[in-house]
N, C-alpha and C positions, 0 to 999 in steps of 0.2 A: 854284778848287780849291787846297787846301793841298798841301804836299809829302807829308804823311802820307796824305792822301786819294789822291794819285797813286800812292804806293807800294802802298796797299791795292788799288787798282784793278788795277795791274800784277801784284800777287801773286795776285789772283783769276783774272786771265787766264792766268798761268803754271800755276796749279793746274788750271784747265780743260784746258789743253793736255796736262799730264801725265796726267790721267785719260783723255783721248782717245787718247793714245799707248798707254796700257796696254790699251785696248780693241782697238787694231789691231795690237798687238805680235806676236801669233802669226802673223798673215797676212804681216807685213813682215819678220820676223826673218831669214829666209834671204836675202831680197833685200838687206837692209842688211849682212849678213855678207859678201857678195860685193863690196860697194862699194869697198874698198881695191884690189881687183884690176882695177877698171874704169879706162878712160881718163878723164881729168879732165872732158871734156865729158859723158860718160855718168854720172859721179858727180854732176855738176850737174843733169842731167835726173832722176836718181833722187832727189836731194834735193828738187827741186821737186815731184815726184810724191808723195813722202812728206809734204811740207808740205800739199799739197792733200788727201791722205787724212786727215790730222789735222783740217784745216778741215772736210771733209765730215762727219767724226765729231762735231765740235763742233756743227755746224749741224743734223745729222740729226734730233734730237728736237724741233726748233723747227717748229711748223706754218707753212705758207706764209702764212697770214693774218697771223701775227705778224711774219714777215719783211717783208711789205709795209709794215706799220706802222713799221718801223725806218728806212725810206727818208728 
């Protein structure tokens, strides 16, 4: 893989994440707004939950059969 190919790959990943974030934004807006008021351990838990929600949204449209083929 060339540097430019790696950059394109990561740019595509970032774009996918941004679109997933947009789709879950309304559901997560209030939770994220409260994050600065939470203790650090709760902020970390919230960040992990948010990242998982993004990942779920990214994977959601992919059929299980296709996911199995990715292994």
